[in-house]
N, CA, C and O of each residue as an XYZ file, in Angstrom:
984
protein
N      81.296    101.429     33.601
C      80.262    100.442     34.093
C      79.610    100.993     35.320
O      80.290    101.554     36.180
N      78.303    100.853     35.431
C      77.551    101.458     36.515
C      78.012    100.920     37.852
O      78.233    101.692     38.785
N      78.163     99.587     37.966
C      78.567     99.018     39.209
C      79.935     99.512     39.692
O      80.155     99.746     40.880
N      80.834     99.658     38.735
C      82.159    100.184     39.079
C      82.088    101.576     39.593
O      82.784    101.921     40.548
N      81.242    102.417     38.969
C      81.144    103.815     39.445
C      80.566    103.890     40.831
O      81.012    104.704     41.640
N      79.580    103.059     41.133
C      79.050    103.058     42.479
C      80.105    102.703     43.514
O      80.241    103.359     44.546
N      80.850    101.638     43.206
C      81.894    101.206     44.152
C      82.960    102.263     44.340
O      83.351    102.562     45.468
N      83.434    102.831     43.241
C      84.541    103.759     43.350
C      84.082    105.104     43.944
O      84.898    105.855     44.479
N      82.787    105.403     43.850
C      82.306    106.621     44.421
C      82.380    106.637     45.926
O      82.411    107.704     46.539
N      82.410    105.436     46.542
C      82.560    105.381     47.968
C      83.890    104.677     48.325
O      84.067    104.193     49.444
N      84.773    104.634     47.395
C      86.003    103.880     47.536
C      86.849    104.339     48.711
O      87.390    103.506     49.438
N      86.977    105.653     48.915
C      87.787    106.168     50.011
C      87.182    105.710     51.364
O      87.888    105.229     52.251
N      85.908    105.872     51.475
C      85.267    105.447     52.726
C      85.472    103.972     52.973
O      85.742    103.554     54.099
N      85.344    103.171     51.908
C      85.526    101.717     52.080
C      86.931    101.433     52.544
O      87.136    100.623     53.447
N      87.932    102.109     51.919
C      89.296    101.858     52.258
C      89.560    102.171     53.734
O      90.337    101.476     54.388
N      88.924    103.199     54.248
C      89.098    103.590     55.631
C      88.340    102.699     56.564
O      88.819    102.447     57.670
N      87.179    102.202     56.189
C      86.244    101.566     57.123
C      86.145    100.057     56.938
O      85.548     99.397     57.789
N      86.702     99.464     55.860
C      86.559     98.053     55.669
C      87.102     97.280     56.852
O      88.284     97.364     57.186
N      86.216     96.528     57.479
C      86.635     95.702     58.631
C      86.773     96.485     59.903
O      87.069     95.872     60.929
N      86.582     97.806     59.933
C      86.869     98.645     61.129
C      85.695     98.633     62.087
O      85.902     98.710     63.298
N      84.490     98.541     61.599
C      83.321     98.583     62.470
C      82.258     97.696     61.843
O      82.430     97.184     60.737
N      81.155     97.521     62.568
C      80.130     96.576     62.143
C      79.278     97.214     61.056
O      78.778     98.327     61.222
N      79.117     96.512     59.956
C      78.214     96.938     58.905
C      76.802     96.490     59.240
O      76.626     95.574     60.043
N      75.825     97.092     58.663
C      74.397     96.714     58.896
C      74.137     95.365     58.211
O      73.398     94.526     58.726
N      74.754     95.176     57.049
C      74.558     93.934     56.289
C      75.708     92.974     56.643
O      76.887     93.316     56.541
N      75.314     91.756     57.065
C      76.303     90.783     57.502
C      76.208     89.541     56.590
O      75.175     89.239     55.993
N      77.366     88.841     56.525
C      77.439     87.628     55.707
C      77.293     86.426     56.579
O      77.878     86.374     57.661
N      76.520     85.443     56.140
C      76.290     84.238     56.898
C      77.459     83.257     56.762
O      77.320     82.197     56.152
N      78.588     83.612     57.324
C      79.765     82.744     57.233
C      81.049     83.538     57.147
O      81.012     84.728     56.836
N      82.160     82.927     57.408
C      83.479     83.627     57.344
C      84.246     83.280     56.079
O      85.272     83.899     55.795
N      83.785     82.330     55.333
C      84.411     81.925     54.058
C      83.428     81.145     53.208
O      82.425     80.637     53.708
N      83.718     81.055     51.937
C      82.879     80.275     51.008
C      83.774     79.207     50.398
O      84.871     79.493     49.919
N      83.290     77.984     50.423
C      83.958     76.888     49.730
C      83.116     76.509     48.499
O      81.934     76.184     48.610
N      83.758     76.561     47.332
C      83.037     76.269     46.070
C      83.577     74.947     45.500
O      84.622     74.952     44.850
N      82.883     73.805     45.728
C      83.270     72.562     45.071
C      83.100     72.691     43.579
O      82.027     73.059     43.100
N      84.131     72.396     42.851
C      84.136     72.670     41.398
C      83.153     71.835     40.640
O      82.839     72.158     39.495
N      82.646     70.762     41.233
C      81.656     69.951     40.568
C      80.218     70.427     40.789
O      79.279     69.806     40.292
N      80.044     71.501     41.515
C      78.700     72.021     41.771
C      78.373     73.149     40.785
O      79.247     73.901     40.355
N      77.109     73.235     40.452
C      76.667     74.244     39.528
C      76.719     75.632     40.153
O      77.047     76.606     39.476
N      76.400     75.728     41.431
C      76.412     77.009     42.104
C      76.480     76.771     43.625
O      76.184     75.676     44.104
N      76.874     77.811     44.372
C      76.731     77.835     45.818
C      75.975     79.128     46.168
O      75.922     80.076     45.384
N      75.395     79.125     47.377
C      74.611     80.259     47.832
C      75.265     80.828     49.068
O      75.898     80.125     49.856
N      75.088     82.128     49.207
C      75.571     82.865     50.372
C      74.444     83.735     50.899
O      73.814     84.477     50.146
N      74.197     83.639     52.191
C      73.089     84.423     52.805
C      73.601     85.723     53.378
O      74.612     85.732     54.079
N      72.915     86.838     53.092
C      73.149     88.087     53.695
C      71.956     88.448     54.590
O      70.823     88.062     54.300
N      72.211     89.185     55.671
C      71.154     89.700     56.565
C      71.350     91.198     56.816
O      72.470     91.656     57.041
N      70.283     91.930     56.777
C      70.317     93.323     57.180
C      69.723     93.446     58.592
O      68.506     93.410     58.776
N      70.619     93.593     59.585
C      70.206     93.558     60.971
C      69.802     94.961     61.508
O      69.423     95.096     62.672
N      69.886     95.964     60.672
C      69.637     97.348     61.150
C      68.153     97.721     60.952
O      67.346     96.950     60.433
N      67.861     98.900     61.381
C      66.523     99.449     61.314
C      66.325    100.301     60.060
O      65.260    100.898     59.901
N      67.322    100.379     59.157
C      67.269    101.179     57.978
C      67.618    100.304     56.738
O      68.315     99.298     56.873
N      67.145    100.679     55.568
C      67.520     99.929     54.356
C      68.962    100.171     53.938
O      69.575    101.142     54.381
N      69.492     99.344     53.133
C      70.848     99.518     52.580
C      70.813     99.206     51.092
O      70.060     98.346     50.636
N      71.654     99.933     50.338
C      71.954     99.570     48.961
C      73.208     98.669     49.039
O      74.207     99.040     49.655
N      73.139     97.521     48.425
C      74.240     96.531     48.547
C      74.764     96.175     47.141
O      74.007     95.871     46.219
N      76.068     96.229     47.037
C      76.752     95.795     45.808
C      77.677     94.625     46.161
O      78.362     94.662     47.183
N      77.696     93.598     45.324
C      78.531     92.431     45.600
C      79.353     92.126     44.358
O      78.879     92.299     43.235
N      80.587     91.671     44.561
C      81.423     91.213     43.433
C      82.521     90.319     44.055
O      82.697     90.258     45.272
N      83.232     89.644     43.167
C      84.338     88.768     43.520
C      85.629     89.320     42.883
O      85.637     89.679     41.705
N      86.686     89.384     43.647
C      87.972     89.798     43.107
C      88.996     88.658     43.254
O      88.766     87.644     43.913
N      90.125     88.892     42.600
C      91.182     87.876     42.567
C      92.350     88.172     43.535
O      93.466     87.689     43.343
N      92.069     88.967     44.564
C      93.105     89.293     45.497
C      93.646     90.718     45.381
O      94.570     91.098     46.100
N      93.074     91.488     44.489
C      93.436     92.914     44.324
C      92.235     93.773     44.848
O      91.308     94.080     44.098
N      92.284     94.134     46.107
C      91.069     94.777     46.700
C      90.773     96.151     46.136
O      89.645     96.623     46.278
N      91.715     96.811     45.512
C      91.491     98.157     45.030
C      91.009     98.186     43.551
O      90.750     99.260     43.008
N      90.893     97.020     42.918
C      90.499     96.969     41.507
C      89.020     97.308     41.390
O      88.233     96.957     42.269
N      88.625     98.009     40.281
C      87.246     98.330     40.033
C      86.508     97.048     39.714
O      87.055     96.205     39.002
N      85.269     96.853     40.215
C      84.531     95.631     39.888
C      84.395     95.392     38.420
O      84.456     94.238     37.994
N      84.215     96.399     37.628
C      84.062     96.215     36.192
C      85.287     95.810     35.467
O      85.205     95.348     34.328
N      86.466     95.967     36.100
C      87.768     95.609     35.458
C      88.263     94.233     35.894
O      89.288     93.779     35.386
N      87.602     93.571     36.783
C      88.074     92.299     37.385
C      87.661     91.141     36.469
O      86.519     91.061     36.017
N      88.600     90.270     36.215
C      88.360     89.063     35.447
C      88.430     87.843     36.397
O      89.517     87.435     36.806
N      87.304     87.290     36.729
C      87.255     86.117     37.565
C      86.291     85.059     36.987
O      85.370     85.429     36.259
N      86.465     83.801     37.276
C      85.602     82.778     36.667
C      84.296     82.528     37.368
O      83.876     81.385     37.544
N      83.627     83.655     37.785
C      82.377     83.550     38.505
C      81.378     84.613     38.020
O      81.728     85.701     37.562
N      80.131     84.216     38.155
C      79.038     85.149     38.007
C      78.301     85.141     39.360
O      78.057     84.084     39.941
N      77.954     86.346     39.844
C      77.266     86.451     41.121
C      75.995     87.251     40.929
O      76.029     88.336     40.348
N      74.876     86.735     41.404
C      73.606     87.418     41.261
C      72.835     87.427     42.568
O      72.939     86.477     43.345
N      72.057     88.482     42.836
C      72.073     89.748     42.071
C      73.311     90.586     42.425
O      73.755     90.539     43.572
N      73.879     91.344     41.490
C      75.091     92.099     41.728
C      74.853     93.364     42.541
O      75.764     93.834     43.222
N      73.659     93.919     42.483
C      73.337     95.138     43.246
C      71.822     95.113     43.536
O      70.999     94.781     42.683
N      71.505     95.484     44.795
C      70.102     95.381     45.213
C      69.880     96.203     46.488
O      70.831     96.617     47.152
N      68.657     96.419     46.797
C      68.218     97.056     48.041
C      67.864     95.994     49.088
O      67.190     95.008     48.789
N      68.325     96.212     50.300
C      67.968     95.294     51.393
C      67.189     96.102     52.439
O      67.718     97.041     53.034
N      65.943     95.727     52.648
C      65.081     96.377     53.623
C      65.510     95.947     55.030
O      66.191     94.936     55.200
N      65.101     96.726     56.032
C      65.470     96.394     57.436
C      64.976     95.010     57.839
O      63.855     94.616     57.515
N      65.834     94.278     58.553
C      65.523     92.977     59.132
C      65.153     91.939     58.054
O      64.416     90.992     58.329
N      65.664     92.125     56.841
C      65.416     91.192     55.748
C      66.718     90.456     55.387
O      67.820     90.870     55.747
N      66.533     89.352     54.664
C      67.653     88.537     54.190
C      67.696     88.547     52.641
O      66.701     88.855     51.985
N      68.850     88.211     52.090
C      69.055     88.116     50.679
C      69.965     86.953     50.426
O      70.982     86.813     51.105
N      69.636     86.102     49.466
C      70.507     85.008     49.086
C      71.241     85.324     47.830
O      70.613     85.663     46.827
N      72.557     85.230     47.833
C      73.394     85.393     46.664
C      73.649     84.069     45.997
O      73.867     83.065     46.675
N      73.628     84.044     44.678
C      73.960     82.858     43.920
C      75.318     83.072     43.267
O      75.505     84.016     42.498
N      76.266     82.187     43.579
C      77.619     82.305     42.994
C      77.765     81.084     42.033
O      77.621     79.933     42.445
N      78.047     81.370     40.782
C      78.084     80.373     39.743
C      79.444     80.409     39.050
O      79.918     81.478     38.665
N      80.083     79.223     38.889
C      81.300     79.095     38.157
C      81.018     79.232     36.655
O      80.136     78.560     36.120
N      81.772     80.104     35.983
C      81.479     80.403     34.585
C      82.253     79.567     33.603
O      82.061     79.718     32.397
N      83.123     78.688     34.065
C      83.738     77.707     33.162
C      85.165     77.995     32.761
O      85.790     77.151     32.119
N      85.703     79.127     33.101
C      87.095     79.401     32.722
C      88.017     78.429     33.440
O      87.679     77.877     34.487
N      89.168     78.238     32.858
C      90.163     77.263     33.391
C      90.711     77.709     34.757
O      91.131     78.855     34.916
N      90.704     76.802     35.732
C      91.357     77.021     37.041
C      92.148     75.757     37.323
O      91.856     74.700     36.763
N      93.147     75.859     38.185
C      93.918     74.698     38.530
C      93.022     73.566     39.057
O      92.095     73.798     39.833
N      93.324     72.341     38.617
C      92.489     71.200     39.068
C      93.259     70.295     40.016
O      92.718     69.297     40.491
N      94.558     70.640     40.308
C      95.362     69.805     41.247
C      95.498     70.462     42.599
O      96.190     69.944     43.475
N      94.842     71.604     42.783
C      94.962     72.334     44.084
C      93.852     73.361     44.135
O      93.229     73.675     43.120
N      93.610     73.880     45.321
C      92.606     74.960     45.476
C      93.102     76.265     44.875
O      94.302     76.509     44.745
N      92.126     77.096     44.514
C      92.361     78.493     44.160
C      91.644     79.349     45.156
O      90.714     78.863     45.800
N      92.024     80.621     45.328
C      91.356     81.481     46.258
C      90.967     82.821     45.566
O      91.740     83.402     44.804
N      89.736     83.272     45.874
C      89.231     84.562     45.445
C      88.607     85.213     46.656
O      88.618     84.670     47.761
N      88.056     86.408     46.416
C      87.450     87.143     47.535
C      86.087     87.656     47.176
O      85.901     88.286     46.134
N      85.135     87.388     48.034
C      83.768     87.953     47.919
C      83.708     89.286     48.664
O      84.038     89.378     49.847
N      83.270     90.324     47.926
C      83.116     91.646     48.496
C      81.640     91.995     48.636
O      80.848     91.797     47.716
N      81.288     92.522     49.811
C      79.930     92.999     50.068
C      80.021     94.460     50.504
O      80.533     94.775     51.578
N      79.518     95.335     49.654
C      79.532     96.779     49.925
C      78.163     97.224     50.446
O      77.152     97.082     49.759
N      78.144     97.770     51.678
C      76.886     98.167     52.332
C      76.825     99.682     52.306
O      77.606    100.342     52.992
N      75.918    100.242     51.533
C      75.822    101.699     51.376
C      74.556    102.150     52.080
O      73.464    101.778     51.651
N      74.657    102.943     53.150
C      73.480    103.344     53.926
C      72.700    104.408     53.134
O      73.199    104.996     52.175
N      71.423    104.630     53.592
C      70.577    105.652     52.894
C      71.065    107.040     53.233
O      71.804    107.226     54.200
N      70.656    108.018     52.441
C      70.914    109.398     52.692
C      70.141    109.880     53.930
O      69.158    109.261     54.339
N      70.595    110.976     54.507
C      69.894    111.493     55.688
C      68.445    111.805     55.365
O      68.135    112.360     54.311
N      67.562    111.442     56.284
C      66.132    111.607     56.056
C      65.563    112.979     56.396
O      64.474    113.342     55.951
N      66.300    113.720     57.176
C      65.825    115.085     57.546
C      66.987    116.049     57.549
O      68.152    115.666     57.452
N      66.622    117.333     57.665
C      67.634    118.400     57.644
C      68.612    118.365     58.785
O      69.767    118.762     58.635
N      68.150    117.882     59.951
C      69.074    117.831     61.125
C      70.217    116.877     60.887
O      71.289    117.017     61.475
N      69.983    115.887     60.006
C      71.030    114.895     59.735
C      71.766    115.182     58.450
O      72.585    114.375     58.010
N      71.488    116.314     57.844
C      72.041    116.558     56.483
C      73.573    116.624     56.475
O      74.200    116.315     55.461
N      74.167    117.018     57.582
C      75.639    117.116     57.628
C      76.306    115.905     58.256
O      77.510    115.920     58.509
N      75.551    114.884     58.502
C      76.123    113.663     59.056
C      76.850    112.863     57.954
O      76.305    112.633     56.875
N      78.088    112.447     58.255
C      78.829    111.657     57.258
C      78.265    110.249     57.172
O      78.167    109.554     58.184
N      77.892    109.821     55.959
C      77.369    108.514     55.728
C      78.522    107.610     55.269
O      79.160    107.877     54.250
N      78.780    106.545     56.024
C      79.912    105.699     55.692
C      79.442    104.393     55.045
O      78.517    103.743     55.532
N      80.073    104.033     53.976
C      79.806    102.727     53.335
C      80.843    101.717     53.860
O      82.027    102.037     53.960
N      80.395    100.514     54.191
C      81.234     99.481     54.749
C      81.453     98.377     53.706
O      80.508     97.947     53.045
N      82.667     97.936     53.567
C      82.951     96.829     52.708
C      83.453     95.628     53.526
O      84.368     95.785     54.335
N      82.898     94.484     53.340
C      83.326     93.242     53.977
C      83.852     92.337     52.894
O      83.211     92.191     51.853
N      85.039     91.706     53.110
C      85.621     90.756     52.190
C      85.857     89.430     52.888
O      86.424     89.404     53.980
N      85.435     88.335     52.285
C      85.724     87.000     52.785
C      86.277     86.153     51.646
O      86.030     86.414     50.468
N      87.026     85.141     52.034
C      87.678     84.292     51.035
C      86.699     83.309     50.399
O      85.788     82.802     51.053
N      86.914     83.048     49.074
C      86.204     82.064     48.326
C      87.219     80.998     47.866
O      88.077     81.276     47.027
N      87.117     79.826     48.401
C      88.043     78.734     48.027
C      87.382     77.866     46.962
O      86.306     77.305     47.168
N      88.055     77.771     45.820
C      87.551     76.929     44.733
C      88.239     75.590     44.950
O      89.468     75.518     44.951
N      87.458     74.527     45.134
C      87.964     73.218     45.473
C      87.663     72.187     44.369
O      86.526     71.740     44.222
N      88.704     71.815     43.592
C      88.467     70.783     42.586
C      88.133     69.448     43.229
O      88.408     69.207     44.404
N      87.519     68.575     42.400
C      87.187     67.250     42.874
C      88.421     66.374     42.941
O      89.409     66.581     42.236
N      88.324     65.388     43.818
C      89.325     64.289     43.905
C      90.730     64.793     44.370
O      91.744     64.184     44.027
N      90.779     65.880     45.132
C      92.065     66.271     45.737
C      92.427     65.298     46.820
O      91.554     64.781     47.518
N      93.729     65.037     46.971
C      94.213     64.056     47.926
C      93.985     64.611     49.334
O      94.098     65.814     49.565
N      93.663     63.717     50.265
C      93.525     64.101     51.661
C      92.272     64.869     51.989
O      91.363     64.990     51.167
N      92.233     65.384     53.195
C      91.102     66.147     53.707
C      91.555     67.558     54.112
O      92.622     67.703     54.708
N      90.781     68.586     53.806
C      91.242     69.915     54.201
C      91.451     70.137     55.656
O      92.308     70.931     56.043
N      90.671     69.437     56.510
C      90.861     69.607     57.939
C      92.126     68.967     58.465
O      92.541     69.249     59.589
N      92.775     68.073     57.636
C      94.025     67.448     58.031
C      95.230     68.229     57.562
O      96.342     67.944     58.005
N      95.060     69.191     56.694
C      96.166     69.949     56.121
C      97.022     70.650     57.150
O      98.245     70.610     57.020
N      96.451     71.308     58.195
C      97.337     72.007     59.153
C      98.379     71.084     59.819
O      99.511     71.491     60.079
N      97.968     69.841     60.084
C      98.907     68.968     60.758
C     100.050     68.467     59.885
O     100.994     67.852     60.379
N      99.957     68.739     58.562
C     100.979     68.277     57.621
C     101.970     69.385     57.281
O     102.892     69.164     56.496
N     101.799     70.561     57.852
C     102.707     71.682     57.573
C     104.065     71.432     58.214
O     104.165     70.727     59.219
N     105.101     72.006     57.636
C     106.431     71.960     58.262
C     106.884     73.401     58.582
O     106.588     74.335     57.836
N     107.604     73.559     59.700
C     107.902     74.892     60.221
C     109.409     74.988     60.411
O     110.082     74.041     60.818
N     109.917     76.219     60.085
C     111.295     76.545     60.304
C     111.419     77.976     60.779
O     110.494     78.770     60.611
N     112.561     78.316     61.376
C     112.885     79.655     61.756
C     113.661     80.326     60.586
O     114.578     79.730     60.020
N     113.289     81.525     60.254
C     113.960     82.232     59.153
C     114.154     83.721     59.585
O     113.602     84.182     60.585
N     114.954     84.425     58.788
C     115.117     85.856     59.071
C     113.845     86.598     58.763
O     113.184     86.324     57.761
N     113.496     87.538     59.617
C     112.289     88.351     59.429
C     112.519     89.273     58.219
O     113.657     89.649     57.940
N     111.449     89.637     57.505
C     111.570     90.603     56.454
C     112.182     91.920     56.960
O     111.757     92.475     57.973
N     113.166     92.387     56.238
C     113.870     93.570     56.692
C     115.109     93.269     57.508
O     115.885     94.170     57.823
N     115.301     91.983     57.856
C     116.507     91.541     58.534
C     116.499     91.805     60.071
O     117.525     91.607     60.721
N     115.389     92.237     60.640
C     115.327     92.509     62.072
C     114.554     91.345     62.750
O     113.355     91.153     62.551
N     115.326     90.582     63.567
C     114.700     89.510     64.293
C     114.419     88.285     63.417
O     114.980     88.124     62.333
N     113.537     87.439     63.926
C     113.272     86.166     63.276
C     111.756     86.070     62.968
O     110.924     86.790     63.521
N     111.464     85.137     62.053
C     110.090     84.897     61.687
C     109.940     83.390     61.481
O     110.911     82.635     61.531
N     108.712     82.982     61.252
C     108.405     81.587     60.992
C     108.196     81.350     59.498
O     107.447     82.069     58.837
N     108.862     80.346     58.993
C     108.598     79.888     57.617
C     107.779     78.604     57.731
O     108.151     77.658     58.425
N     106.639     78.608     57.015
C     105.748     77.471     57.024
C     105.555     76.958     55.580
O     105.241     77.729     54.673
N     105.745     75.676     55.397
C     105.652     75.027     54.072
C     104.431     74.110     54.053
O     104.223     73.317     54.971
N     103.654     74.226     53.029
C     102.382     73.473     52.893
C     102.486     72.502     51.741
O     102.421     72.928     50.588
N     102.646     71.203     52.002
C     102.747     70.192     50.907
C     101.426     69.741     50.377
O     101.391     68.928     49.454
N     100.329     70.230     50.915
C      98.975     69.722     50.553
C      98.386     70.538     49.428
O      98.927     71.588     49.083
N      97.284     70.082     48.845
C      96.600     70.830     47.788
C      95.594     71.878     48.337
O      94.858     72.490     47.562
N      95.566     72.077     49.649
C      94.571     72.947     50.294
C      95.252     74.209     50.841
O      96.413     74.172     51.249
N      94.510     75.328     50.844
C      94.940     76.486     51.549
C      94.794     76.247     53.033
O      93.891     75.531     53.465
N      95.676     76.840     53.816
C      95.556     76.775     55.305
C      95.607     78.202     55.800
O      96.579     78.919     55.559
N      94.580     78.605     56.479
C      94.469     79.965     57.068
C      94.643     79.860     58.586
O      94.175     78.910     59.213
N      95.316     80.842     59.154
C      95.545     80.881     60.596
C      94.899     82.145     61.208
O      94.883     83.221     60.611
N      94.370     81.951     62.431
C      93.930     83.096     63.172
C      94.991     83.504     64.202
O      95.016     84.646     64.659
N      95.848     82.574     64.552
C      96.926     82.844     65.526
C      97.993     81.753     65.445
O      97.694     80.582     65.212
N      99.227     82.163     65.641
C     100.399     81.239     65.694
C     101.293     81.690     66.830
O     101.708     82.848     66.876
N     101.599     80.767     67.766
C     102.515     81.082     68.868
C     103.742     80.212     68.760
O     103.681     79.081     68.277
N     104.876     80.758     69.222
C     106.115     79.982     69.274
C     106.542     79.902     70.732
O     106.640     80.933     71.398
N     106.798     78.712     71.239
C     107.227     78.499     72.630
C     108.673     78.018     72.638
O     108.991     76.950     72.115
N     109.551     78.832     73.248
C     110.987     78.495     73.260
C     111.613     79.067     74.510
O     111.443     80.246     74.823
N     112.349     78.213     75.231
C     113.120     78.703     76.381
C     112.316     79.353     77.431
O     112.791     80.291     78.070
N     111.098     78.901     77.652
C     110.215     79.502     78.656
C     109.531     80.774     78.243
O     108.859     81.422     79.045
N     109.707     81.139     76.958
C     109.049     82.354     76.446
C     108.005     81.937     75.370
O     108.180     80.943     74.665
N     106.942     82.720     75.277
C     105.980     82.544     74.200
C     105.950     83.787     73.329
O     105.726     84.897     73.813
N     106.181     83.585     72.027
C     106.164     84.653     71.077
C     104.910     84.470     70.185
O     104.590     83.369     69.737
N     104.224     85.603     69.955
C     102.918     85.522     69.344
C     102.854     86.185     67.975
O     103.439     87.245     67.751
N     102.145     85.550     67.082
C     101.657     86.176     65.876
C     100.119     86.187     65.966
O      99.453     85.167     65.790
N      99.598     87.370     66.245
C      98.149     87.501     66.451
C      97.446     87.998     65.188
O      96.232     88.200     65.189
N      98.204     88.194     64.118
C      97.638     88.712     62.871
C      97.158     87.579     61.981
O      96.427     87.812     61.019
N      97.556     86.374     62.288
C      97.174     85.284     61.428
C      97.961     85.279     60.151
O      99.035     85.876     60.074
N      97.441     84.610     59.143
C      98.101     84.507     57.857
C      97.524     83.347     57.063
O      96.579     82.695     57.505
N      98.066     83.102     55.946
C      97.590     82.044     55.060
C      98.721     81.496     54.212
O      99.537     82.262     53.700
N      98.781     80.185     54.056
C      99.796     79.587     53.189
C      99.078     78.820     52.111
O      98.154     78.045     52.358
N      99.559     79.076     50.864
C      98.882     78.488     49.683
C      99.305     77.024     49.515
O     100.295     76.582     50.098
N      98.549     76.291     48.718
C      98.929     74.884     48.464
C     100.325     74.777     47.799
O     100.668     75.519     46.879
N     101.090     73.826     48.315
C     102.422     73.536     47.778
C     103.282     74.777     47.714
O     103.955     75.026     46.714
N     103.262     75.535     48.755
C     103.989     76.824     48.776
C     104.542     77.029     50.164
O     104.217     76.285     51.089
N     105.385     78.047     50.311
C     105.982     78.432     51.581
C     105.641     79.889     51.878
O     105.674     80.727     50.977
N     105.322     80.192     53.105
C     104.952     81.532     53.507
C     105.730     81.920     54.782
O     105.988     81.076     55.640
N     106.091     83.185     54.887
C     106.801     83.677     56.070
C     105.798     84.417     56.936
O     105.136     85.339     56.460
N     105.675     84.033     58.189
C     104.761     84.665     59.137
C     105.570     85.469     60.158
O     106.463     84.916     60.801
N     105.275     86.768     60.317
C     105.988     87.539     61.313
C     105.564     87.110     62.726
O     104.405     86.768     62.960
N     106.516     87.134     63.654
C     106.262     86.832     65.059
C     106.937     87.896     65.868
O     108.147     88.096     65.762
N     106.123     88.618     66.721
C     106.623     89.808     67.420
C     107.747     89.420     68.390
O     107.626     88.482     69.178
N     108.864     90.197     68.297
C     109.959     90.193     69.260
C     110.664     88.807     69.343
O     111.269     88.490     70.367
N     110.589     88.031     68.326
C     111.186     86.699     68.379
C     112.628     86.749     67.939
O     112.934     87.244     66.854
N     113.531     86.232     68.783
C     114.952     86.212     68.498
C     115.572     84.933     69.113
O     115.138     84.442     70.155
N     116.605     84.423     68.415
C     117.397     83.288     68.966
C     116.577     82.112     69.401
O     116.822     81.540     70.463
N     115.578     81.728     68.580
C     114.758     80.589     68.867
C     115.511     79.317     68.406
O     115.961     79.247     67.262
N     115.639     78.362     69.256
C     116.374     77.146     68.922
C     115.541     76.163     68.155
O     114.316     76.124     68.272
N     116.241     75.354     67.351
C     115.590     74.247     66.695
C     115.008     73.305     67.764
O     115.664     73.035     68.770
N     113.813     72.818     67.554
C     113.119     72.004     68.511
C     112.078     72.751     69.336
O     111.334     72.159     70.118
N     112.048     74.051     69.143
C     110.963     74.843     69.772
C     109.612     74.433     69.253
O     109.511     73.795     68.205
N     108.574     74.791     69.974
C     107.208     74.377     69.601
C     106.407     75.479     68.981
O     106.513     76.641     69.374
N     105.591     75.112     67.994
C     104.594     75.984     67.416
C     103.207     75.537     67.876
O     102.863     74.357     67.808
N     102.431     76.493     68.338
C     101.042     76.247     68.672
C     100.215     77.089     67.686
O     100.389     78.307     67.632
N      99.350     76.484     66.935
C      98.642     77.207     65.875
C      97.143     77.025     66.047
O      96.675     76.033     66.606
N      96.418     77.993     65.561
C      94.961     77.895     65.420
C      94.647     78.168     63.979
O      94.739     79.307     63.523
N      94.279     77.141     63.259
C      93.852     77.264     61.863
C      92.365     77.355     61.789
O      91.691     77.100     62.788
N      91.815     77.706     60.652
C      90.385     77.957     60.438
C      89.808     76.894     59.526
O      90.344     76.628     58.450
N      88.707     76.282     59.960
C      88.092     75.221     59.172
C      87.216     75.793     58.102
O      87.038     77.008     58.022
N      86.653     74.915     57.256
C      85.723     75.340     56.225
C      84.539     76.115     56.798
O      83.964     76.984     56.142
N      84.190     75.772     58.047
C      82.983     76.384     58.655
C      83.293     77.551     59.600
O      82.421     78.043     60.315
N      84.563     77.978     59.580
C      84.978     79.079     60.476
C      85.367     78.652     61.838
O      85.659     79.497     62.684
N      85.387     77.350     62.101
C      85.758     76.880     63.428
C      87.265     76.801     63.613
O      88.018     76.980     62.656
N      87.708     76.536     64.832
C      89.146     76.477     65.154
C      89.669     75.075     65.036
O      89.061     74.119     65.519
N      90.819     74.963     64.381
C      91.586     73.713     64.289
C      92.914     73.960     64.996
O      93.812     74.550     64.396
N      93.073     73.535     66.240
C      94.231     73.804     66.999
C      95.208     72.618     66.895
O      94.806     71.470     66.703
N      96.493     72.936     67.029
C      97.479     71.862     66.959
C      98.846     72.374     67.389
O      99.045     73.567     67.617
N      99.775     71.441     67.493
C     101.159     71.742     67.870
C     102.116     71.088     66.872
O     101.798     70.077     66.246
N     103.272     71.685     66.748
C     104.279     71.122     65.827
C     105.658     71.522     66.373
O     105.812     72.503     67.101
N     106.642     70.716     65.986
C     108.026     71.049     66.371
C     108.718     71.783     65.205
O     108.608     71.396     64.042
N     109.414     72.829     65.564
C     110.150     73.564     64.567
C     111.404     72.811     64.121
O     112.227     72.421     64.949
N     111.543     72.610     62.808
C     112.675     71.836     62.294
C     113.800     72.726     61.846
O     113.772     73.940     62.049
N     114.795     72.114     61.233
C     115.977     72.821     60.793
C     115.737     73.298     59.345
O     116.610     73.929     58.750
């Protein structure tokens, strides 16, 4: 498939550079929420640079290394590949194609935007390495009539101390009883006058439990406090506190 060949042709560069530096083409938002009763949602892209870019877009199911042509997701996105001139914008149309998805909880997919710069314009730049940048953001599929509100989900989580993966130190176990995904930008644990930080963030799925690593955390007592920063539908901060249970 042509789109797959384009993506894989710059795959190594993308693997090295995805998220590492600023791409010329930016996405108007940090996540996409797709209400399942809507025919489509739109996503705006902007080319803020002084040069054109070739842009390829696709949605994956959480496997970032899969070829676009091999991915099976319940979405159609148009246009899939296009040129963006300098200082111009492009609107993407994301349409649900009707395949079955869970209706009692959210599902998550990922929108990929591959920004491929133009070739060198003159001989002096002929040996300059041209880097393609890939940006990925989450796409949350939200069925109708889910109980509660997504912005209330972080306050309904329960927290426990558990063994860290690998058996070294401790980690946080977080259980989500709601039908919504909860994403974190930061989680801190306050215990005995010490603050232990998880600055990597994380995400817990609906009605699931996730283990979050916390640097250098050991011997944290029950009753310690969790301070979290979750991320709203609009990319804003939802801060809160909770007590660690048994």
